[in-house]
C-alpha positions in Angstrom: 24.5 -34.5 -69.1 24.0 -38.2 -68.1 27.2 -39.7 -66.6 28.2 -42.8 -68.4 30.5 -45.3 -66.5 30.9 -48.6 -68.2 33.0 -51.7 -68.1 33.1 -52.6 -71.8 35.7 -51.1 -74.2 34.9 -47.5 -75.0 34.9 -45.4 -78.1 34.2 -41.7 -77.7 32.9 -39.4 -80.4 32.6 -35.7 -79.6 31.4 -33.2 -82.2 30.0 -29.7 -82.6 31.0 -26.5 -80.7 30.8 -24.2 -83.7 29.1 -20.8 -83.8 27.4 -21.8 -87.1 24.6 -24.5 -87.0 25.5 -25.4 -90.6 29.0 -26.3 -89.5 27.6 -28.3 -86.5 25.3 -30.2 -88.9 28.3 -31.2 -91.1 30.1 -32.3 -88.0 27.1 -34.4 -86.9 26.7 -36.2 -90.2 30.5 -37.0 -90.2 30.3 -38.2 -86.6 27.4 -40.4 -87.5 29.4 -42.0 -90.3 32.2 -42.7 -87.8 29.7 -44.2 -85.4 28.2 -46.4 -88.1 31.6 -47.8 -89.0 32.5 -48.5 -85.4 29.2 -50.3 -84.9 30.1 -52.6 -87.7 33.8 -53.1 -86.8 33.4 -53.2 -83.0 29.9 -54.5 -82.2 30.8 -55.2 -78.5 32.2 -51.8 -77.8 30.3 -49.1 -76.0 30.2 -46.1 -78.3 29.6 -42.7 -76.6 28.3 -40.1 -79.0 27.9 -36.6 -77.7 27.3 -33.1 -79.2 29.2 -30.7 -77.0 29.6 -26.9 -76.6 32.5 -26.8 -74.2 35.8 -28.6 -73.5 34.6 -29.3 -70.0 32.1 -31.9 -71.3 34.9 -33.7 -73.2 37.3 -33.7 -70.3 34.7 -34.7 -67.7 33.4 -37.6 -69.9 36.9 -39.0 -70.5 37.8 -38.7 -66.8 34.6 -40.5 -65.7 35.6 -43.7 -67.6 37.3 -46.7 -66.0 41.0 -46.8 -66.3 42.4 -48.5 -69.4 39.0 -48.8 -71.2 39.1 -46.1 -73.9 40.2 -47.5 -77.2 39.5 -44.5 -79.4 38.6 -40.8 -79.3 37.3 -38.9 -82.3 37.0 -35.1 -82.1 35.1 -33.2 -84.8 35.5 -29.5 -84.3 37.0 -26.4 -85.9 40.6 -26.0 -84.8 44.3 -25.5 -85.6 47.4 -26.9 -84.0 46.7 -24.6 -81.1 43.5 -26.4 -80.1 39.9 -27.2 -80.8 37.4 -24.4 -80.8 34.0 -24.6 -79.2 31.6 -22.0 -77.9 29.2 -22.3 -75.1 25.6 -22.3 -76.4 26.6 -23.9 -79.8 23.6 -25.4 -81.4 22.2 -27.5 -84.3 19.0 -25.4 -84.4 18.8 -23.4 -87.7 18.3 -20.2 -85.6 20.9 -21.0 -83.0 24.0 -19.3 -84.4 25.8 -16.3 -83.0 28.6 -13.9 -84.0 32.2 -13.4 -83.0 31.0 -10.3 -81.0 28.6 -12.5 -79.1 31.5 -14.8 -78.2 33.6 -12.0 -76.9 30.9 -10.0 -75.2 29.5 -13.0 -73.3 32.7 -15.0 -72.7 31.5 -18.0 -74.7 34.9 -19.4 -75.7 35.1 -22.8 -74.1 37.8 -24.4 -76.2 40.2 -27.3 -75.7 43.7 -26.1 -75.9 47.0 -27.9 -76.7 48.5 -26.6 -73.4 48.4 -24.0 -70.7 50.5 -21.5 -72.8 48.0 -21.7 -75.6 45.1 -21.3 -73.3 46.7 -18.2 -71.7 47.3 -16.7 -75.1 43.7 -17.4 -76.0 42.6 -15.2 -73.1 39.6 -17.3 -72.3 37.3 -16.2 -69.5 34.8 -19.0 -69.8 35.2 -21.4 -66.9 34.4 -24.4 -69.2 37.6 -24.0 -71.3 40.2 -26.7 -70.7 43.6 -27.9 -71.8 44.7 -31.4 -72.6 46.6 -31.2 -69.3 43.2 -31.6 -67.6 42.7 -35.1 -69.2 43.4 -38.3 -67.2 45.2 -40.3 -69.8 45.2 -43.5 -67.6 41.6 -43.9 -68.8 42.9 -44.9 -72.3 43.9 -48.4 -73.2 47.6 -49.3 -72.9 47.3 -51.2 -76.2 47.4 -48.9 -79.3 44.6 -46.4 -78.5 43.8 -43.9 -81.2 42.9 -40.2 -81.1 41.8 -38.7 -84.4 41.1 -35.0 -84.7 38.9 -34.1 -87.7 39.7 -30.4 -87.7 41.7 -28.0 -89.9 45.5 -28.1 -89.6 45.4 -29.8 -86.2 48.2 -32.2 -87.2 50.8 -29.4 -87.6 53.6 -28.2 -85.3 54.8 -25.0 -86.8 55.9 -23.1 -83.7 58.5 -24.9 -81.5 58.0 -22.3 -78.7 54.4 -23.1 -78.0 52.1 -26.1 -78.1 50.8 -28.4 -80.8 47.7 -30.4 -79.8 48.5 -33.5 -81.8 52.1 -33.6 -80.7 51.2 -33.0 -77.1 48.5 -35.6 -77.1 50.9 -38.2 -78.6 53.4 -37.4 -75.8 50.8 -38.0 -73.2 49.8 -41.2 -74.9 53.1 -42.9 -75.7 51.5 -46.3 -76.6 48.9 -44.7 -78.8 48.6 -42.9 -82.1 47.2 -39.4 -82.8 45.9 -38.4 -86.3 45.4 -34.8 -87.5 45.0 -32.9 -90.7 47.8 -30.8 -92.1 45.6 -28.7 -94.3 42.1 -27.2 -94.2 39.8 -30.2 -93.6 36.4 -30.4 -95.3 33.5 -32.9 -95.3 33.2 -33.2 -99.1 34.7 -36.7 -99.2 33.4 -37.6 -102.7 34.0 -34.2 -104.2 31.9 -31.2 -105.0 28.4 -32.1 -106.2 29.0 -35.7 -105.5 28.7 -35.8 -101.7 25.3 -35.9 -100.1 24.7 -34.4 -96.6 24.6 -37.9 -95.1 27.9 -38.8 -96.8 29.8 -35.9 -95.2 33.0 -37.2 -93.7 36.4 -35.6 -92.8 38.4 -38.9 -93.2 40.2 -37.8 -96.3 42.9 -35.4 -97.4 46.4 -35.1 -96.1 46.8 -36.2 -92.5 49.7 -37.2 -90.3 50.1 -39.8 -87.6 51.9 -38.8 -84.5 53.5 -41.2 -82.0 55.5 -40.3 -78.9 55.9 -36.6 -80.0 57.0 -37.4 -83.6 55.3 -37.8 -87.0 55.7 -41.4 -88.1 53.6 -41.4 -91.2 51.6 -39.2 -93.7 48.4 -40.5 -95.2 46.1 -39.3 -98.0 43.7 -42.1 -98.6 40.1 -42.1 -97.5 39.1 -43.7 -94.3 
């Protein structure tokens, strides 16, 4: 991976990580639509767009940036409130998929967890798994940075005894906003039979906005 250190404002888009190439393809089309919107809205920002197969890549890329430069972070992965799931060797190639047994037998689980308890419960053995505690949050802007997670049920906090990724991120980023889905996310933004592959986008459905460890708003509109 090429290291990217920059001085302009930064917008990060990470996607992929799934065991199914079909799912990774959907994430890619959705990520491209986000990138296209950012190019129009923020023509002077540096948009970093990366397919990843481990949380290490995400954390390392964030931590390489200059302090205060990251304005937004978009994460397109399968997940729940416990974390975002990614598997080492994930691919976009049609013949690049693998099974749950492959993941277990070869220690491929390289996910990004909401916290150390969640990671411990996940019993990951891959050395490229990470938690949000590994992120250097000083790299984010001090003025309303946004993190949006485009993954299933990532916006929930159903178990007060363990971690919620959106809640924990919002606590680490008190001046920012964290957005996550409360239900099963899908890329069919225009409905069944009305959404082309290139139109796939997860920015619809019920989502919540977290700030400072609390939900401040629920949204359902597209975009």
